[in-house]
HTML snippet that shows the backbone in 3Dmol.js (N, CA, C, O; Angstrom):
<script src="https://3Dmol.org/build/3Dmol-min.js"></script>
<div id="view" style="width:600px;height:400px;position:relative"></div>
<script>
const pdb = `
ATOM      1  N   UNK A   1       0.849  -1.189   0.000  1.00  0.00           N
ATOM      2  CA  UNK A   1       0.000   0.000   0.000  1.00  0.00           C
ATOM      3  C   UNK A   1       0.889   1.244   0.000  1.00  0.00           C
ATOM      4  O   UNK A   1       1.936   1.274   0.645  1.00  0.00           O
ATOM      5  N   UNK A   2       0.462   2.245  -0.717  1.00  0.00           N
ATOM      6  CA  UNK A   2       1.202   3.501  -0.764  1.00  0.00           C
ATOM      7  C   UNK A   2       1.098   4.256   0.556  1.00  0.00           C
ATOM      8  O   UNK A   2       0.124   4.126   1.296  1.00  0.00           O
ATOM      9  N   UNK A   3       2.119   5.040   0.825  1.00  0.00           N
ATOM     10  CA  UNK A   3       2.123   5.935   1.982  1.00  0.00           C
ATOM     11  C   UNK A   3       1.110   7.051   1.734  1.00  0.00           C
ATOM     12  O   UNK A   3       0.986   7.549   0.615  1.00  0.00           O
ATOM     13  N   UNK A   4       0.394   7.435   2.776  1.00  0.00           N
ATOM     14  CA  UNK A   4      -0.511   8.578   2.701  1.00  0.00           C
ATOM     15  C   UNK A   4      -0.038   9.592   3.731  1.00  0.00           C
ATOM     16  O   UNK A   4       0.052   9.289   4.921  1.00  0.00           O
ATOM     17  N   UNK A   5       0.264  10.804   3.262  1.00  0.00           N
ATOM     18  CA  UNK A   5       0.612  11.879   4.190  1.00  0.00           C
ATOM     19  C   UNK A   5      -0.557  12.851   4.231  1.00  0.00           C
ATOM     20  O   UNK A   5      -1.209  13.106   3.219  1.00  0.00           O
ATOM     21  N   UNK A   6      -0.810  13.385   5.414  1.00  0.00           N
ATOM     22  CA  UNK A   6      -1.914  14.333   5.534  1.00  0.00           C
ATOM     23  C   UNK A   6      -1.649  15.314   6.663  1.00  0.00           C
ATOM     24  O   UNK A   6      -0.848  15.047   7.558  1.00  0.00           O
ATOM     25  N   UNK A   7      -2.313  16.424   6.615  1.00  0.00           N
ATOM     26  CA  UNK A   7      -2.137  17.452   7.638  1.00  0.00           C
ATOM     27  C   UNK A   7      -3.069  18.599   7.326  1.00  0.00           C
ATOM     28  O   UNK A   7      -3.914  18.478   6.439  1.00  0.00           O
ATOM     29  N   UNK A   8      -2.955  19.576   7.945  1.00  0.00           N
ATOM     30  CA  UNK A   8      -2.240  19.957   9.135  1.00  0.00           C
ATOM     31  C   UNK A   8      -3.210  20.038  10.291  1.00  0.00           C
ATOM     32  O   UNK A   8      -4.401  20.274  10.088  1.00  0.00           O
ATOM     33  N   UNK A   9      -2.725  19.847  11.485  1.00  0.00           N
ATOM     34  CA  UNK A   9      -3.519  20.032  12.686  1.00  0.00           C
ATOM     35  C   UNK A   9      -2.893  21.156  13.484  1.00  0.00           C
ATOM     36  O   UNK A   9      -1.673  21.211  13.636  1.00  0.00           O
ATOM     37  N   UNK A  10      -3.711  22.041  13.986  1.00  0.00           N
ATOM     38  CA  UNK A  10      -3.243  23.111  14.866  1.00  0.00           C
ATOM     39  C   UNK A  10      -3.552  22.714  16.299  1.00  0.00           C
ATOM     40  O   UNK A  10      -4.689  22.384  16.636  1.00  0.00           O
ATOM     41  N   UNK A  11      -2.533  22.749  17.132  1.00  0.00           N
ATOM     42  CA  UNK A  11      -2.687  22.384  18.533  1.00  0.00           C
ATOM     43  C   UNK A  11      -2.206  23.555  19.375  1.00  0.00           C
ATOM     44  O   UNK A  11      -1.058  23.983  19.254  1.00  0.00           O
ATOM     45  N   UNK A  12      -3.064  24.061  20.210  1.00  0.00           N
ATOM     46  CA  UNK A  12      -2.702  25.182  21.078  1.00  0.00           C
ATOM     47  C   UNK A  12      -1.700  24.720  22.131  1.00  0.00           C
ATOM     48  O   UNK A  12      -1.716  23.555  22.528  1.00  0.00           O
ATOM     49  N   UNK A  13      -0.835  25.610  22.583  1.00  0.00           N
ATOM     50  CA  UNK A  13       0.131  25.253  23.626  1.00  0.00           C
ATOM     51  C   UNK A  13      -0.560  24.692  24.871  1.00  0.00           C
ATOM     52  O   UNK A  13      -1.636  25.147  25.260  1.00  0.00           O
ATOM     53  N   UNK A  14       0.074  23.706  25.478  1.00  0.00           N
ATOM     54  CA  UNK A  14      -0.405  23.079  26.721  1.00  0.00           C
ATOM     55  C   UNK A  14      -1.754  22.396  26.563  1.00  0.00           C
ATOM     56  O   UNK A  14      -2.513  22.291  27.526  1.00  0.00           O
ATOM     57  N   UNK A  15      -2.060  21.929  25.348  1.00  0.00           N
ATOM     58  CA  UNK A  15      -3.298  21.176  25.115  1.00  0.00           C
ATOM     59  C   UNK A  15      -2.962  19.881  24.398  1.00  0.00           C
ATOM     60  O   UNK A  15      -1.831  19.676  23.958  1.00  0.00           O
ATOM     61  N   UNK A  16      -3.952  19.012  24.286  1.00  0.00           N
ATOM     62  CA  UNK A  16      -3.815  17.744  23.570  1.00  0.00           C
ATOM     63  C   UNK A  16      -4.795  17.724  22.406  1.00  0.00           C
ATOM     64  O   UNK A  16      -5.851  18.354  22.454  1.00  0.00           O
ATOM     65  N   UNK A  17      -4.436  17.004  21.378  1.00  0.00           N
ATOM     66  CA  UNK A  17      -5.298  16.878  20.204  1.00  0.00           C
ATOM     67  C   UNK A  17      -5.185  15.450  19.683  1.00  0.00           C
ATOM     68  O   UNK A  17      -4.077  14.940  19.517  1.00  0.00           O
ATOM     69  N   UNK A  18      -6.310  14.804  19.427  1.00  0.00           N
ATOM     70  CA  UNK A  18      -6.306  13.475  18.826  1.00  0.00           C
ATOM     71  C   UNK A  18      -6.310  13.642  17.319  1.00  0.00           C
ATOM     72  O   UNK A  18      -7.241  14.213  16.752  1.00  0.00           O
ATOM     73  N   UNK A  19      -5.257  13.138  16.668  1.00  0.00           N
ATOM     74  CA  UNK A  19      -5.186  13.276  15.213  1.00  0.00           C
ATOM     75  C   UNK A  19      -5.455  11.959  14.501  1.00  0.00           C
ATOM     76  O   UNK A  19      -5.783  11.952  13.315  1.00  0.00           O
ATOM     77  N   UNK A  20      -5.322  10.853  15.208  1.00  0.00           N
ATOM     78  CA  UNK A  20      -5.688   9.541  14.668  1.00  0.00           C
ATOM     79  C   UNK A  20      -6.620   8.905  15.685  1.00  0.00           C
ATOM     80  O   UNK A  20      -6.213   8.619  16.811  1.00  0.00           O
ATOM     81  N   UNK A  21      -7.856   8.685  15.298  1.00  0.00           N
ATOM     82  CA  UNK A  21      -8.812   8.109  16.241  1.00  0.00           C
ATOM     83  C   UNK A  21      -8.910   6.600  16.033  1.00  0.00           C
ATOM     84  O   UNK A  21      -8.584   6.081  14.965  1.00  0.00           O
ATOM     85  N   UNK A  22      -9.356   5.923  17.054  1.00  0.00           N
ATOM     86  CA  UNK A  22      -9.498   4.470  16.981  1.00  0.00           C
ATOM     87  C   UNK A  22      -8.186   3.762  17.258  1.00  0.00           C
ATOM     88  O   UNK A  22      -7.179   4.393  17.580  1.00  0.00           O
ATOM     89  N   UNK A  23      -8.211   2.440  17.130  1.00  0.00           N
ATOM     90  CA  UNK A  23      -7.018   1.640  17.377  1.00  0.00           C
ATOM     91  C   UNK A  23      -5.995   1.820  16.269  1.00  0.00           C
ATOM     92  O   UNK A  23      -6.349   1.916  15.093  1.00  0.00           O
ATOM     93  N   UNK A  24      -4.733   1.865  16.647  1.00  0.00           N
ATOM     94  CA  UNK A  24      -3.660   1.937  15.662  1.00  0.00           C
ATOM     95  C   UNK A  24      -3.511   0.572  14.997  1.00  0.00           C
ATOM     96  O   UNK A  24      -3.464  -0.455  15.674  1.00  0.00           O
ATOM     97  N   UNK A  25      -3.439   0.569  13.684  1.00  0.00           N
ATOM     98  CA  UNK A  25      -3.394  -0.685  12.943  1.00  0.00           C
ATOM     99  C   UNK A  25      -2.039  -0.932  12.288  1.00  0.00           C
ATOM    100  O   UNK A  25      -1.845  -1.942  11.612  1.00  0.00           O
ATOM    101  N   UNK A  26      -1.111  -0.012  12.490  1.00  0.00           N
ATOM    102  CA  UNK A  26       0.227  -0.162  11.915  1.00  0.00           C
ATOM    103  C   UNK A  26       1.272  -0.002  13.013  1.00  0.00           C
ATOM    104  O   UNK A  26       0.993   0.529  14.088  1.00  0.00           O
ATOM    105  N   UNK A  27       2.476  -0.473  12.719  1.00  0.00           N
ATOM    106  CA  UNK A  27       3.558  -0.370  13.695  1.00  0.00           C
ATOM    107  C   UNK A  27       4.261   0.980  13.614  1.00  0.00           C
ATOM    108  O   UNK A  27       4.661   1.532  14.639  1.00  0.00           O
ATOM    109  N   UNK A  28       4.414   1.515  12.404  1.00  0.00           N
ATOM    110  CA  UNK A  28       5.172   2.751  12.218  1.00  0.00           C
ATOM    111  C   UNK A  28       4.259   3.900  11.811  1.00  0.00           C
ATOM    112  O   UNK A  28       3.378   3.752  10.964  1.00  0.00           O
ATOM    113  N   UNK A  29       4.491   5.035  12.430  1.00  0.00           N
ATOM    114  CA  UNK A  29       3.828   6.280  12.080  1.00  0.00           C
ATOM    115  C   UNK A  29       4.903   7.334  11.947  1.00  0.00           C
ATOM    116  O   UNK A  29       6.018   7.160  12.441  1.00  0.00           O
ATOM    117  N   UNK A  30       4.575   8.423  11.284  1.00  0.00           N
ATOM    118  CA  UNK A  30       5.559   9.464  11.006  1.00  0.00           C
ATOM    119  C   UNK A  30       4.949  10.817  11.320  1.00  0.00           C
ATOM    120  O   UNK A  30       3.756  11.034  11.108  1.00  0.00           O
ATOM    121  N   UNK A  31       5.769  11.726  11.824  1.00  0.00           N
ATOM    122  CA  UNK A  31       5.257  13.053  12.131  1.00  0.00           C
ATOM    123  C   UNK A  31       6.280  14.118  11.785  1.00  0.00           C
ATOM    124  O   UNK A  31       7.487  13.882  11.735  1.00  0.00           O
ATOM    125  N   UNK A  32       5.742  15.283  11.553  1.00  0.00           N
ATOM    126  CA  UNK A  32       6.522  16.493  11.308  1.00  0.00           C
ATOM    127  C   UNK A  32       5.755  17.604  12.001  1.00  0.00           C
ATOM    128  O   UNK A  32       4.536  17.698  11.852  1.00  0.00           O
ATOM    129  N   UNK A  33       6.436  18.436  12.747  1.00  0.00           N
ATOM    130  CA  UNK A  33       5.740  19.490  13.485  1.00  0.00           C
ATOM    131  C   UNK A  33       6.544  20.777  13.464  1.00  0.00           C
ATOM    132  O   UNK A  33       7.771  20.772  13.360  1.00  0.00           O
ATOM    133  N   UNK A  34       5.818  21.876  13.566  1.00  0.00           N
ATOM    134  CA  UNK A  34       6.419  23.208  13.635  1.00  0.00           C
ATOM    135  C   UNK A  34       5.739  23.962  14.774  1.00  0.00           C
ATOM    136  O   UNK A  34       4.516  23.930  14.914  1.00  0.00           O
ATOM    137  N   UNK A  35       6.544  24.636  15.579  1.00  0.00           N
ATOM    138  CA  UNK A  35       6.013  25.590  16.540  1.00  0.00           C
ATOM    139  C   UNK A  35       6.295  26.967  15.969  1.00  0.00           C
ATOM    140  O   UNK A  35       7.433  27.436  16.003  1.00  0.00           O
ATOM    141  N   UNK A  36       5.278  27.609  15.453  1.00  0.00           N
ATOM    142  CA  UNK A  36       5.480  28.925  14.834  1.00  0.00           C
ATOM    143  C   UNK A  36       5.917  29.987  15.850  1.00  0.00           C
ATOM    144  O   UNK A  36       6.814  30.774  15.548  1.00  0.00           O
ATOM    145  N   UNK A  37       5.311  30.034  17.048  1.00  0.00           N
ATOM    146  CA  UNK A  37       5.765  31.062  17.996  1.00  0.00           C
ATOM    147  C   UNK A  37       7.235  30.881  18.405  1.00  0.00           C
ATOM    148  O   UNK A  37       7.945  31.866  18.610  1.00  0.00           O
ATOM    149  N   UNK A  38       7.689  29.634  18.524  1.00  0.00           N
ATOM    150  CA  UNK A  38       9.060  29.374  18.956  1.00  0.00           C
ATOM    151  C   UNK A  38      10.030  29.227  17.789  1.00  0.00           C
ATOM    152  O   UNK A  38      11.246  29.199  17.981  1.00  0.00           O
ATOM    153  N   UNK A  39       9.480  29.133  16.569  1.00  0.00           N
ATOM    154  CA  UNK A  39      10.284  28.914  15.368  1.00  0.00           C
ATOM    155  C   UNK A  39      11.138  27.647  15.516  1.00  0.00           C
ATOM    156  O   UNK A  39      12.328  27.645  15.202  1.00  0.00           O
ATOM    157  N   UNK A  40      10.501  26.566  16.003  1.00  0.00           N
ATOM    158  CA  UNK A  40      11.155  25.271  16.190  1.00  0.00           C
ATOM    159  C   UNK A  40      10.490  24.268  15.254  1.00  0.00           C
ATOM    160  O   UNK A  40       9.276  24.293  15.047  1.00  0.00           O
ATOM    161  N   UNK A  41      11.318  23.383  14.692  1.00  0.00           N
ATOM    162  CA  UNK A  41      10.819  22.392  13.736  1.00  0.00           C
ATOM    163  C   UNK A  41      11.267  20.999  14.196  1.00  0.00           C
ATOM    164  O   UNK A  41      12.436  20.801  14.529  1.00  0.00           O
ATOM    165  N   UNK A  42      10.346  20.044  14.212  1.00  0.00           N
ATOM    166  CA  UNK A  42      10.656  18.657  14.515  1.00  0.00           C
ATOM    167  C   UNK A  42      10.543  17.886  13.211  1.00  0.00           C
ATOM    168  O   UNK A  42       9.441  17.575  12.759  1.00  0.00           O
ATOM    169  N   UNK A  43      11.683  17.578  12.609  1.00  0.00           N
ATOM    170  CA  UNK A  43      11.667  16.855  11.347  1.00  0.00           C
ATOM    171  C   UNK A  43      12.596  15.652  11.455  1.00  0.00           C
ATOM    172  O   UNK A  43      13.258  15.455  12.474  1.00  0.00           O
ATOM    173  N   UNK A  44      12.640  14.851  10.389  1.00  0.00           N
ATOM    174  CA  UNK A  44      13.454  13.643  10.416  1.00  0.00           C
ATOM    175  C   UNK A  44      13.921  13.254   9.040  1.00  0.00           C
ATOM    176  O   UNK A  44      13.893  14.063   8.113  1.00  0.00           O
ATOM    177  N   UNK A  45      14.347  12.024   8.902  1.00  0.00           N
ATOM    178  CA  UNK A  45      14.995  11.557   7.668  1.00  0.00           C
ATOM    179  C   UNK A  45      14.096  10.718   6.762  1.00  0.00           C
ATOM    180  O   UNK A  45      14.579  10.153   5.781  1.00  0.00           O
ATOM    181  N   UNK A  46      12.818  10.622   7.062  1.00  0.00           N
ATOM    182  CA  UNK A  46      11.898   9.869   6.220  1.00  0.00           C
ATOM    183  C   UNK A  46      11.136  10.853   5.328  1.00  0.00           C
ATOM    184  O   UNK A  46      10.330  11.644   5.818  1.00  0.00           O
ATOM    185  N   UNK A  47      11.389  10.800   4.038  1.00  0.00           N
ATOM    186  CA  UNK A  47      10.853  11.797   3.104  1.00  0.00           C
ATOM    187  C   UNK A  47       9.497  11.398   2.542  1.00  0.00           C
ATOM    188  O   UNK A  47       9.342  10.335   1.941  1.00  0.00           O
ATOM    189  N   UNK A  48       8.520  12.274   2.751  1.00  0.00           N
ATOM    190  CA  UNK A  48       7.186  12.131   2.194  1.00  0.00           C
ATOM    191  C   UNK A  48       6.746  13.480   1.653  1.00  0.00           C
ATOM    192  O   UNK A  48       7.382  14.503   1.911  1.00  0.00           O
ATOM    193  N   UNK A  49       5.655  13.474   0.903  1.00  0.00           N
ATOM    194  CA  UNK A  49       5.137  14.717   0.329  1.00  0.00           C
ATOM    195  C   UNK A  49       4.334  15.490   1.371  1.00  0.00           C
ATOM    196  O   UNK A  49       3.742  14.914   2.284  1.00  0.00           O
ATOM    197  N   UNK A  50       4.334  16.800   1.207  1.00  0.00           N
ATOM    198  CA  UNK A  50       3.535  17.686   2.043  1.00  0.00           C
ATOM    199  C   UNK A  50       3.067  18.858   1.211  1.00  0.00           C
ATOM    200  O   UNK A  50       3.482  19.021   0.064  1.00  0.00           O
ATOM    201  N   UNK A  51       2.210  19.667   1.782  1.00  0.00           N
ATOM    202  CA  UNK A  51       1.653  20.796   1.057  1.00  0.00           C
ATOM    203  C   UNK A  51       1.307  21.896   2.053  1.00  0.00           C
ATOM    204  O   UNK A  51       1.196  21.645   3.253  1.00  0.00           O
ATOM    205  N   UNK A  52       1.137  23.112   1.550  1.00  0.00           N
ATOM    206  CA  UNK A  52       0.741  24.221   2.411  1.00  0.00           C
ATOM    207  C   UNK A  52      -0.764  24.261   2.643  1.00  0.00           C
ATOM    208  O   UNK A  52      -1.233  24.963   3.538  1.00  0.00           O
ATOM    209  N   UNK A  53      -1.521  23.518   1.850  1.00  0.00           N
ATOM    210  CA  UNK A  53      -2.968  23.424   2.047  1.00  0.00           C
ATOM    211  C   UNK A  53      -3.215  22.882   3.453  1.00  0.00           C
ATOM    212  O   UNK A  53      -2.663  21.837   3.798  1.00  0.00           O
ATOM    213  N   UNK A  54      -4.022  23.552   4.277  1.00  0.00           N
ATOM    214  CA  UNK A  54      -4.203  23.117   5.664  1.00  0.00           C
ATOM    215  C   UNK A  54      -4.899  21.766   5.815  1.00  0.00           C
ATOM    216  O   UNK A  54      -4.905  21.203   6.910  1.00  0.00           O
ATOM    217  N   UNK A  55      -5.482  21.235   4.744  1.00  0.00           N
ATOM    218  CA  UNK A  55      -6.153  19.940   4.851  1.00  0.00           C
ATOM    219  C   UNK A  55      -5.713  19.012   3.723  1.00  0.00           C
ATOM    220  O   UNK A  55      -6.542  18.374   3.074  1.00  0.00           O
ATOM    221  N   UNK A  56      -4.401  18.942   3.496  1.00  0.00           N
ATOM    222  CA  UNK A  56      -3.912  18.095   2.413  1.00  0.00           C
ATOM    223  C   UNK A  56      -3.983  16.615   2.771  1.00  0.00           C
ATOM    224  O   UNK A  56      -3.926  16.235   3.940  1.00  0.00           O
ATOM    225  N   UNK A  57      -4.108  15.801   1.745  1.00  0.00           N
ATOM    226  CA  UNK A  57      -4.043  14.334   1.845  1.00  0.00           C
ATOM    227  C   UNK A  57      -3.408  13.855   0.546  1.00  0.00           C
ATOM    228  O   UNK A  57      -4.001  13.979  -0.526  1.00  0.00           O
ATOM    229  N   UNK A  58      -2.194  13.304   0.645  1.00  0.00           N
ATOM    230  CA  UNK A  58      -1.412  12.954  -0.535  1.00  0.00           C
ATOM    231  C   UNK A  58      -1.052  11.475  -0.475  1.00  0.00           C
ATOM    232  O   UNK A  58      -0.499  11.009   0.521  1.00  0.00           O
ATOM    233  N   UNK A  59      -1.359  10.748  -1.523  1.00  0.00           N
ATOM    234  CA  UNK A  59      -0.996   9.339  -1.626  1.00  0.00           C
ATOM    235  C   UNK A  59       0.309   9.224  -2.398  1.00  0.00           C
ATOM    236  O   UNK A  59       0.464   9.817  -3.466  1.00  0.00           O
ATOM    237  N   UNK A  60       1.245   8.458  -1.850  1.00  0.00           N
ATOM    238  CA  UNK A  60       2.532   8.249  -2.493  1.00  0.00           C
ATOM    239  C   UNK A  60       3.584   9.220  -1.999  1.00  0.00           C
ATOM    240  O   UNK A  60       3.283  10.366  -1.662  1.00  0.00           O
ATOM    241  N   UNK A  61       4.852   8.739  -1.958  1.00  0.00           N
ATOM    242  CA  UNK A  61       5.938   9.564  -1.434  1.00  0.00           C
ATOM    243  C   UNK A  61       6.954   9.940  -2.507  1.00  0.00           C
ATOM    244  O   UNK A  61       7.956  10.586  -2.200  1.00  0.00           O
ATOM    245  N   UNK A  62       6.720   9.553  -3.749  1.00  0.00           N
ATOM    246  CA  UNK A  62       7.689   9.814  -4.821  1.00  0.00           C
ATOM    247  C   UNK A  62       7.270  11.025  -5.647  1.00  0.00           C
ATOM    248  O   UNK A  62       6.092  11.376  -5.727  1.00  0.00           O
ATOM    249  N   UNK A  63       8.268  11.645  -6.254  1.00  0.00           N
ATOM    250  CA  UNK A  63       8.038  12.733  -7.221  1.00  0.00           C
ATOM    251  C   UNK A  63       7.184  13.860  -6.656  1.00  0.00           C
ATOM    252  O   UNK A  63       6.306  14.376  -7.348  1.00  0.00           O
ATOM    253  N   UNK A  64       7.427  14.242  -5.422  1.00  0.00           N
ATOM    254  CA  UNK A  64       6.601  15.260  -4.762  1.00  0.00           C
ATOM    255  C   UNK A  64       6.575  16.572  -5.553  1.00  0.00           C
ATOM    256  O   UNK A  64       5.500  17.092  -5.853  1.00  0.00           O
ATOM    257  N   UNK A  65       7.740  17.102  -5.887  1.00  0.00           N
ATOM    258  CA  UNK A  65       7.805  18.392  -6.581  1.00  0.00           C
ATOM    259  C   UNK A  65       7.155  18.327  -7.963  1.00  0.00           C
ATOM    260  O   UNK A  65       6.483  19.267  -8.386  1.00  0.00           O
ATOM    261  N   UNK A  66       7.361  17.217  -8.656  1.00  0.00           N
ATOM    262  CA  UNK A  66       6.764  17.073  -9.990  1.00  0.00           C
ATOM    263  C   UNK A  66       5.237  17.025  -9.922  1.00  0.00           C
ATOM    264  O   UNK A  66       4.554  17.328 -10.900  1.00  0.00           O
ATOM    265  N   UNK A  67       4.713  16.644  -8.765  1.00  0.00           N
ATOM    266  CA  UNK A  67       3.259  16.587  -8.585  1.00  0.00           C
ATOM    267  C   UNK A  67       2.714  17.855  -7.938  1.00  0.00           C
ATOM    268  O   UNK A  67       1.528  17.923  -7.616  1.00  0.00           O
ATOM    269  N   UNK A  68       3.568  18.859  -7.745  1.00  0.00           N
ATOM    270  CA  UNK A  68       3.108  20.134  -7.199  1.00  0.00           C
ATOM    271  C   UNK A  68       3.167  20.231  -5.689  1.00  0.00           C
ATOM    272  O   UNK A  68       2.595  21.155  -5.111  1.00  0.00           O
ATOM    273  N   UNK A  69       3.847  19.298  -5.034  1.00  0.00           N
ATOM    274  CA  UNK A  69       3.976  19.311  -3.585  1.00  0.00           C
ATOM    275  C   UNK A  69       5.425  19.607  -3.221  1.00  0.00           C
ATOM    276  O   UNK A  69       6.227  19.959  -4.086  1.00  0.00           O
ATOM    277  N   UNK A  70       5.757  19.468  -1.953  1.00  0.00           N
ATOM    278  CA  UNK A  70       7.152  19.589  -1.534  1.00  0.00           C
ATOM    279  C   UNK A  70       7.525  18.365  -0.708  1.00  0.00           C
ATOM    280  O   UNK A  70       6.662  17.720  -0.112  1.00  0.00           O
ATOM    281  N   UNK A  71       8.799  18.054  -0.678  1.00  0.00           N
ATOM    282  CA  UNK A  71       9.286  16.922   0.104  1.00  0.00           C
ATOM    283  C   UNK A  71       9.613  17.412   1.509  1.00  0.00           C
ATOM    284  O   UNK A  71      10.308  18.412   1.692  1.00  0.00           O
ATOM    285  N   UNK A  72       9.093  16.681   2.502  1.00  0.00           N
ATOM    286  CA  UNK A  72       9.291  17.028   3.906  1.00  0.00           C
ATOM    287  C   UNK A  72       9.913  15.827   4.604  1.00  0.00           C
ATOM    288  O   UNK A  72       9.535  14.686   4.337  1.00  0.00           O
ATOM    289  N   UNK A  73      10.865  16.078   5.496  1.00  0.00           N
ATOM    290  CA  UNK A  73      11.463  15.013   6.303  1.00  0.00           C
ATOM    291  C   UNK A  73      10.662  14.781   7.573  1.00  0.00           C
ATOM    292  O   UNK A  73      10.534  15.673   8.411  1.00  0.00           O
ATOM    293  N   UNK A  74      10.129  13.586   7.707  1.00  0.00           N
ATOM    294  CA  UNK A  74       9.310  13.214   8.858  1.00  0.00           C
ATOM    295  C   UNK A  74      10.116  12.338   9.820  1.00  0.00           C
ATOM    296  O   UNK A  74      11.060  11.663   9.410  1.00  0.00           O
ATOM    297  N   UNK A  75       9.741  12.355  11.087  1.00  0.00           N
ATOM    298  CA  UNK A  75      10.321  11.467  12.092  1.00  0.00           C
ATOM    299  C   UNK A  75       9.473  10.210  12.196  1.00  0.00           C
ATOM    300  O   UNK A  75       8.249  10.263  12.074  1.00  0.00           O
ATOM    301  N   UNK A  76      10.128   9.088  12.420  1.00  0.00           N
ATOM    302  CA  UNK A  76       9.419   7.815  12.556  1.00  0.00           C
ATOM    303  C   UNK A  76       9.114   7.534  14.025  1.00  0.00           C
ATOM    304  O   UNK A  76       9.926   7.806  14.909  1.00  0.00           O
ATOM    305  N   UNK A  77       7.926   6.986  14.262  1.00  0.00           N
ATOM    306  CA  UNK A  77       7.517   6.533  15.592  1.00  0.00           C
ATOM    307  C   UNK A  77       7.224   5.040  15.474  1.00  0.00           C
ATOM    308  O   UNK A  77       6.428   4.631  14.629  1.00  0.00           O
ATOM    309  N   UNK A  78       7.853   4.235  16.302  1.00  0.00           N
ATOM    310  CA  UNK A  78       7.592   2.800  16.344  1.00  0.00           C
ATOM    311  C   UNK A  78       6.675   2.550  17.536  1.00  0.00           C
ATOM    312  O   UNK A  78       7.113   2.616  18.684  1.00  0.00           O
ATOM    313  N   UNK A  79       5.396   2.261  17.265  1.00  0.00           N
ATOM    314  CA  UNK A  79       4.440   2.045  18.349  1.00  0.00           C
ATOM    315  C   UNK A  79       4.394   0.585  18.779  1.00  0.00           C
ATOM    316  O   UNK A  79       3.672   0.225  19.709  1.00  0.00           O
ATOM    317  N   UNK A  80       5.175  -0.261  18.089  1.00  0.00           N
ATOM    318  CA  UNK A  80       5.190  -1.679  18.433  1.00  0.00           C
ATOM    319  C   UNK A  80       3.826  -2.299  18.250  1.00  0.00           C
ATOM    320  O   UNK A  80       3.212  -2.147  17.194  1.00  0.00           O
ATOM    321  N   UNK A  81       3.345  -2.991  19.254  1.00  0.00           N
ATOM    322  CA  UNK A  81       2.026  -3.616  19.179  1.00  0.00           C
ATOM    323  C   UNK A  81       0.965  -2.813  19.920  1.00  0.00           C
ATOM    324  O   UNK A  81      -0.163  -3.277  20.084  1.00  0.00           O
ATOM    325  N   UNK A  82       1.320  -1.612  20.368  1.00  0.00           N
ATOM    326  CA  UNK A  82       0.365  -0.761  21.088  1.00  0.00           C
ATOM    327  C   UNK A  82      -0.798  -0.378  20.177  1.00  0.00           C
ATOM    328  O   UNK A  82      -0.613  -0.144  18.983  1.00  0.00           O
ATOM    329  N   UNK A  83      -1.960  -0.319  20.735  1.00  0.00           N
ATOM    330  CA  UNK A  83      -3.162   0.070  19.990  1.00  0.00           C
ATOM    331  C   UNK A  83      -3.456   1.560  20.117  1.00  0.00           C
ATOM    332  O   UNK A  83      -4.331   2.090  19.433  1.00  0.00           O
ATOM    333  N   UNK A  84      -2.705   2.241  21.015  1.00  0.00           N
ATOM    334  CA  UNK A  84      -2.828   3.684  21.171  1.00  0.00           C
ATOM    335  C   UNK A  84      -1.446   4.219  21.506  1.00  0.00           C
ATOM    336  O   UNK A  84      -0.569   3.480  21.954  1.00  0.00           O
ATOM    337  N   UNK A  85      -1.265   5.518  21.282  1.00  0.00           N
ATOM    338  CA  UNK A  85       0.049   6.117  21.511  1.00  0.00           C
ATOM    339  C   UNK A  85      -0.153   7.614  21.685  1.00  0.00           C
ATOM    340  O   UNK A  85      -0.975   8.217  20.994  1.00  0.00           O
ATOM    341  N   UNK A  86       0.590   8.214  22.602  1.00  0.00           N
ATOM    342  CA  UNK A  86       0.560   9.652  22.801  1.00  0.00           C
ATOM    343  C   UNK A  86       1.947  10.212  22.529  1.00  0.00           C
ATOM    344  O   UNK A  86       2.940   9.709  23.056  1.00  0.00           O
ATOM    345  N   UNK A  87       2.016  11.237  21.720  1.00  0.00           N
ATOM    346  CA  UNK A  87       3.273  11.890  21.384  1.00  0.00           C
ATOM    347  C   UNK A  87       3.284  13.263  22.030  1.00  0.00           C
ATOM    348  O   UNK A  87       2.381  14.067  21.798  1.00  0.00           O
ATOM    349  N   UNK A  88       4.289  13.535  22.832  1.00  0.00           N
ATOM    350  CA  UNK A  88       4.454  14.857  23.445  1.00  0.00           C
ATOM    351  C   UNK A  88       5.475  15.633  22.642  1.00  0.00           C
ATOM    352  O   UNK A  88       6.596  15.169  22.434  1.00  0.00           O
ATOM    353  N   UNK A  89       5.094  16.805  22.193  1.00  0.00           N
ATOM    354  CA  UNK A  89       6.017  17.681  21.456  1.00  0.00           C
ATOM    355  C   UNK A  89       6.228  18.934  22.271  1.00  0.00           C
ATOM    356  O   UNK A  89       6.969  19.824  21.855  1.00  0.00           O
TER     357      UNK A  89
END
`;
const viewer = $3Dmol.createViewer("view");
viewer.addModel(pdb, "pdb");
viewer.setStyle({}, {cartoon: {color: "spectrum"}});
viewer.zoomTo();
viewer.render();
</script>
């Protein structure tokens, strides 16, 4: 199955937001985050497509620029066999 990247979620400081509901069905998830007030970026070495559209959903991780998107480095999360996971940023 192709990778699907999607975003964006806005989370206010000192709050929680559920971005994936229900039981987790995969072992690996990926995230990329920006704190605009702090000008801090959490990125990684796993390249997937992203977009400035606040509600993008992109299938496939290849040829991002040729398809009108940009390549973003995401961090990998290994949730193992857990059915839920909380990420603190």
